[in-house]
C-alpha positions in Angstrom: 29.1 -49.6 18.2 26.8 -52.3 19.6 26.0 -52.5 23.3 27.9 -55.1 25.3 26.1 -58.4 26.1 23.9 -58.4 29.2 24.8 -60.9 32.0 22.3 -61.4 34.9 23.8 -62.7 38.1 21.2 -64.4 40.4 22.4 -65.3 43.8 20.9 -64.9 47.3 24.3 -63.9 48.6 24.6 -60.2 47.7 28.4 -60.1 48.4 29.0 -63.0 46.1 26.8 -61.6 43.3 28.7 -58.3 43.6 32.0 -60.1 43.4 30.9 -61.8 40.2 29.7 -58.5 38.9 33.1 -56.9 39.6 34.8 -59.7 37.7 32.5 -59.2 34.6 31.7 -55.5 34.7 34.6 -54.4 32.4 33.3 -56.5 29.5 29.6 -56.9 30.0 26.5 -55.0 31.0 26.0 -56.8 34.4 22.8 -56.8 36.4 22.2 -58.6 39.7 19.2 -60.1 41.4 19.2 -61.6 44.9 16.1 -63.8 44.6 14.2 -65.7 41.9 11.2 -63.4 41.7 13.4 -60.3 41.1 15.4 -62.3 38.5 12.3 -63.1 36.5 11.2 -59.5 36.5 14.6 -58.5 35.0 13.9 -60.8 32.1 11.4 -58.3 30.8 14.6 -56.8 29.3 16.9 -58.8 27.0 19.5 -60.9 28.9 22.2 -62.8 27.0 23.6 -65.0 29.8 22.2 -65.7 33.3 24.4 -67.0 36.1 22.0 -68.8 38.4 22.4 -70.1 41.9 20.3 -73.3 42.5 19.7 -73.0 46.2 17.9 -69.8 47.1 15.1 -69.2 49.6 11.6 -68.6 48.1 12.0 -69.4 44.5 14.9 -71.8 43.8 17.2 -71.5 40.9 15.7 -74.6 39.4 12.3 -72.9 39.5 13.7 -69.8 37.9 15.2 -71.9 35.2 12.0 -73.7 34.5 10.1 -70.4 34.3 12.6 -69.1 31.8 12.4 -72.1 29.6 8.5 -72.0 29.8 8.7 -68.4 28.6 11.1 -69.6 25.9 13.6 -67.0 26.9 16.5 -67.0 24.5 19.1 -66.8 27.1 22.1 -69.1 27.9 22.1 -70.2 31.5 25.0 -71.4 33.7 24.1 -72.9 37.0 26.7 -71.7 39.5 26.0 -73.4 42.8 27.3 -75.2 45.9 24.9 -78.1 45.1 27.0 -81.0 43.8 25.4 -82.3 40.6 23.2 -85.4 40.8 21.1 -87.2 38.3 18.3 -84.6 38.8 20.3 -82.2 36.6 19.4 -84.2 33.6 15.9 -82.7 33.8 17.2 -79.1 34.0 17.5 -76.8 30.9 20.9 -75.2 31.7 23.8 -74.7 29.3 26.7 -75.1 31.8 27.1 -76.3 35.4 29.7 -74.9 37.7 30.2 -75.9 41.3 31.2 -73.2 43.8 33.7 -71.9 44.5 34.3 -70.3 41.1 37.2 -68.0 40.3 37.3 -65.0 38.0 39.0 -66.7 35.1 36.5 -69.6 35.1 33.5 -67.3 35.4 34.7 -65.1 32.4 35.5 -68.2 30.4 32.0 -69.7 30.9 30.3 -66.4 30.0 32.5 -66.1 26.9 31.8 -69.7 25.9 28.0 -69.3 26.3 27.9 -66.1 24.3 29.9 -67.7 21.5 27.7 -70.8 21.5 24.5 -68.7 21.5 25.3 -68.0 17.8 25.3 -71.7 16.9 22.3 -73.8 15.6 19.9 -75.2 18.1 21.3 -78.6 17.5 24.8 -77.6 18.4 23.6 -75.7 21.4 21.7 -78.7 22.6 24.7 -80.9 22.0 27.0 -78.7 24.1 24.4 -78.5 26.9 24.1 -82.3 27.0 27.9 -82.6 27.1 28.0 -80.1 30.0 25.6 -82.4 31.9 27.7 -85.4 31.2 30.8 -83.6 32.3 29.3 -82.5 35.5 28.1 -86.0 36.4 31.3 -87.8 35.4 33.2 -85.5 37.7 30.9 -86.3 40.6 29.8 -89.9 40.2 31.7 -93.1 40.0 31.5 -95.0 36.7 29.5 -97.9 38.0 26.7 -95.5 39.2 26.7 -93.8 35.8 26.4 -97.1 34.0 23.6 -98.3 36.3 21.4 -95.2 35.9 18.8 -95.3 33.1 18.6 -91.5 32.9 22.4 -91.3 32.3 22.1 -94.0 29.6 19.4 -91.9 27.9 21.8 -88.9 28.1 24.5 -90.9 26.4 22.1 -91.9 23.6 20.9 -88.3 23.2 24.6 -87.1 22.9 25.2 -89.7 20.2 22.1 -88.6 18.3 23.0 -85.0 18.6 26.6 -85.7 17.6 25.4 -87.3 14.3 23.0 -84.4 13.7 25.7 -81.8 14.5 28.3 -83.1 12.0 26.8 -81.0 9.2 27.3 -77.9 11.4 30.9 -78.4 12.5 32.1 -75.6 10.3 30.3 -73.2 12.6 32.5 -74.1 15.5 35.4 -71.9 16.5 38.8 -73.6 17.3 38.2 -73.8 21.0 34.8 -75.4 20.7 36.0 -77.7 18.0 38.7 -79.0 20.4 36.3 -79.1 23.3 33.9 -81.1 21.3 36.3 -83.8 20.5 37.9 -83.8 23.9 34.6 -84.3 25.6 33.5 -87.0 23.1 36.6 -88.9 24.1 35.9 -88.5 27.8 
Protein backbone atom coordinates (compact mmCIF):
# COMPACT_ATOMS: atom_id res chain seq x y z
CA UNK A 1 0.00 0.00 0.00
CA UNK A 2 1.42 3.37 -0.99
CA UNK A 3 1.60 6.33 1.35
CA UNK A 4 -1.09 8.98 1.01
CA UNK A 5 -0.15 12.16 -0.86
CA UNK A 6 1.45 14.92 1.23
CA UNK A 7 -0.28 18.29 1.48
CA UNK A 8 1.56 21.24 3.00
CA UNK A 9 -0.62 24.04 4.35
CA UNK A 10 1.20 27.36 4.64
CA UNK A 11 -0.72 30.10 6.46
CA UNK A 12 0.36 32.59 9.11
CA UNK A 13 -2.95 32.04 10.92
CA UNK A 14 -2.36 28.80 12.88
CA UNK A 15 -6.06 28.28 13.64
CA UNK A 16 -6.94 28.46 9.96
CA UNK A 17 -4.08 26.16 8.98
CA UNK A 18 -5.24 23.65 11.59
CA UNK A 19 -8.83 23.89 10.34
CA UNK A 20 -7.69 23.11 6.81
CA UNK A 21 -5.57 20.25 8.17
CA UNK A 22 -8.59 18.81 9.98
CA UNK A 23 -10.58 18.87 6.73
CA UNK A 24 -7.85 17.04 4.81
CA UNK A 25 -6.28 14.80 7.46
CA UNK A 26 -8.46 11.76 6.77
CA UNK A 27 -7.28 11.42 3.18
CA UNK A 28 -3.83 12.96 3.10
CA UNK A 29 -0.60 13.24 5.04
CA UNK A 30 -0.96 16.88 6.11
CA UNK A 31 1.82 19.16 7.31
CA UNK A 32 1.54 22.79 8.34
CA UNK A 33 3.86 25.78 8.32
CA UNK A 34 3.03 29.20 9.71
CA UNK A 35 5.62 31.21 7.80
CA UNK A 36 7.44 31.10 4.49
CA UNK A 37 10.88 30.14 5.80
CA UNK A 38 9.49 27.11 7.65
CA UNK A 39 7.52 26.13 4.57
CA UNK A 40 10.65 26.11 2.42
CA UNK A 41 12.43 23.93 4.98
CA UNK A 42 9.58 21.41 4.74
CA UNK A 43 10.18 21.06 1.02
CA UNK A 44 13.32 19.08 1.83
CA UNK A 45 10.81 16.20 1.96
CA UNK A 46 8.45 15.40 -0.93
CA UNK A 47 5.28 17.50 -1.03
CA UNK A 48 2.56 16.74 -3.56
CA UNK A 49 0.33 19.79 -3.06
CA UNK A 50 0.99 23.07 -1.27
CA UNK A 51 -1.84 25.33 -0.11
CA UNK A 52 -0.18 28.71 0.13
CA UNK A 53 -1.39 31.98 1.63
CA UNK A 54 -0.15 35.03 -0.29
CA UNK A 55 -0.02 37.62 2.47
CA UNK A 56 2.24 36.56 5.31
CA UNK A 57 4.71 38.58 7.38
CA UNK A 58 8.36 38.07 6.59
CA UNK A 59 8.41 35.96 3.46
CA UNK A 60 5.19 36.34 1.46
CA UNK A 61 3.45 33.49 -0.27
CA UNK A 62 4.50 34.97 -3.60
CA UNK A 63 8.16 34.76 -2.49
CA UNK A 64 7.71 31.17 -1.28
CA UNK A 65 6.16 30.26 -4.61
CA UNK A 66 9.00 31.90 -6.54
CA UNK A 67 11.58 30.03 -4.42
CA UNK A 68 9.77 26.73 -5.06
CA UNK A 69 9.70 27.29 -8.80
CA UNK A 70 13.38 28.34 -8.76
CA UNK A 71 14.14 25.01 -7.08
CA UNK A 72 12.02 23.33 -9.74
CA UNK A 73 10.01 21.66 -7.02
CA UNK A 74 7.58 19.25 -8.62
CA UNK A 75 4.67 20.28 -6.47
CA UNK A 76 1.23 21.60 -7.37
CA UNK A 77 0.43 24.89 -5.65
CA UNK A 78 -2.94 26.43 -4.84
CA UNK A 79 -2.89 30.00 -3.62
CA UNK A 80 -5.56 30.28 -0.92
CA UNK A 81 -5.72 33.87 0.11
CA UNK A 82 -7.77 36.89 1.07
CA UNK A 83 -5.99 38.88 -1.66
CA UNK A 84 -8.37 39.43 -4.55
CA UNK A 85 -6.70 38.48 -7.82
CA UNK A 86 -5.24 41.27 -9.92
CA UNK A 87 -3.16 41.19 -13.09
CA UNK A 88 -0.04 40.52 -11.01
CA UNK A 89 -1.16 36.88 -10.68
CA UNK A 90 -0.22 36.38 -14.32
CA UNK A 91 3.43 36.36 -13.24
CA UNK A 92 2.96 33.76 -10.49
CA UNK A 93 3.56 30.03 -11.01
CA UNK A 94 0.54 28.61 -9.18
CA UNK A 95 -1.87 25.92 -10.38
CA UNK A 96 -5.07 27.16 -8.72
CA UNK A 97 -6.23 30.38 -7.03
CA UNK A 98 -8.89 30.43 -4.32
CA UNK A 99 -10.08 33.49 -2.47
CA UNK A 100 -10.88 33.11 1.23
CA UNK A 101 -13.14 32.11 2.80
CA UNK A 102 -12.80 28.55 1.53
CA UNK A 103 -15.01 25.69 2.70
CA UNK A 104 -14.11 22.06 3.32
CA UNK A 105 -15.68 20.76 0.11
CA UNK A 106 -13.94 23.36 -2.04
CA UNK A 107 -10.60 22.70 -0.34
CA UNK A 108 -10.82 18.91 -0.79
CA UNK A 109 -11.93 19.41 -4.38
CA UNK A 110 -8.95 21.59 -5.30
CA UNK A 111 -6.48 19.17 -3.68
CA UNK A 112 -8.06 16.20 -5.49
CA UNK A 113 -8.03 18.09 -8.78
CA UNK A 114 -4.37 19.14 -8.42
CA UNK A 115 -3.29 15.61 -7.53
CA UNK A 116 -5.12 14.21 -10.53
CA UNK A 117 -3.63 16.84 -12.83
CA UNK A 118 -0.11 16.22 -11.53
CA UNK A 119 -0.19 13.01 -13.59
CA UNK A 120 -0.81 14.90 -16.84
CA UNK A 121 1.80 16.07 -19.33
CA UNK A 122 3.53 19.39 -18.67
CA UNK A 123 1.53 20.92 -21.52
CA UNK A 124 -1.82 19.94 -20.00
CA UNK A 125 -0.70 21.09 -16.56
CA UNK A 126 0.35 24.47 -17.97
CA UNK A 127 -2.94 24.70 -19.85
CA UNK A 128 -5.01 24.15 -16.70
CA UNK A 129 -2.84 26.60 -14.71
CA UNK A 130 -3.43 29.31 -17.34
CA UNK A 131 -7.16 28.55 -17.32
CA UNK A 132 -7.14 28.96 -13.53
CA UNK A 133 -5.57 32.40 -13.87
CA UNK A 134 -8.12 33.42 -16.48
CA UNK A 135 -10.95 32.17 -14.31
CA UNK A 136 -9.69 34.09 -11.26
CA UNK A 137 -9.40 37.30 -13.25
CA UNK A 138 -12.73 37.01 -15.05
CA UNK A 139 -14.49 36.57 -11.72
CA UNK A 140 -12.82 39.73 -10.36
CA UNK A 141 -12.42 42.12 -13.28
CA UNK A 142 -14.96 43.70 -15.64
CA UNK A 143 -14.67 42.64 -19.27
CA UNK A 144 -13.50 46.08 -20.48
CA UNK A 145 -10.50 45.94 -18.09
CA UNK A 146 -9.58 42.48 -19.30
CA UNK A 147 -9.78 43.53 -22.93
CA UNK A 148 -7.64 46.62 -22.29
CA UNK A 149 -4.81 44.82 -20.47
CA UNK A 150 -1.92 43.58 -22.62
CA UNK A 151 -0.91 40.97 -20.03
CA UNK A 152 -4.39 39.46 -20.13
CA UNK A 153 -4.34 39.43 -23.93
CA UNK A 154 -1.02 37.52 -23.78
CA UNK A 155 -2.66 35.06 -21.38
CA UNK A 156 -5.49 34.49 -23.86
CA UNK A 157 -2.96 33.89 -26.66
CA UNK A 158 -1.02 31.45 -24.43
CA UNK A 159 -4.24 29.58 -23.63
CA UNK A 160 -5.03 29.25 -27.32
CA UNK A 161 -1.52 27.95 -28.07
CA UNK A 162 -1.67 25.47 -25.20
CA UNK A 163 -5.16 24.38 -26.28
CA UNK A 164 -3.82 23.46 -29.71
CA UNK A 165 -0.77 21.71 -28.21
CA UNK A 166 -2.98 19.84 -25.73
CA UNK A 167 -5.33 18.31 -28.28
CA UNK A 168 -3.02 15.33 -28.71
CA UNK A 169 -3.23 14.65 -24.97
CA UNK A 170 -7.00 14.87 -24.44
CA UNK A 171 -7.23 11.11 -23.94
CA UNK A 172 -5.30 11.58 -20.66
CA UNK A 173 -8.10 13.63 -19.13
CA UNK A 174 -10.61 12.12 -16.78
CA UNK A 175 -14.29 12.99 -17.33
CA UNK A 176 -14.34 15.85 -14.80
CA UNK A 177 -11.30 17.58 -16.30
CA UNK A 178 -12.55 16.98 -19.83
CA UNK A 179 -15.83 18.73 -18.95
CA UNK A 180 -14.01 21.50 -17.06
CA UNK A 181 -11.73 22.06 -20.00
CA UNK A 182 -14.56 22.66 -22.42
CA UNK A 183 -16.62 24.63 -19.91
CA UNK A 184 -13.68 26.97 -19.26
CA UNK A 185 -12.89 27.34 -22.96
CA UNK A 186 -16.43 28.57 -23.52
CA UNK A 187 -16.18 31.08 -20.68
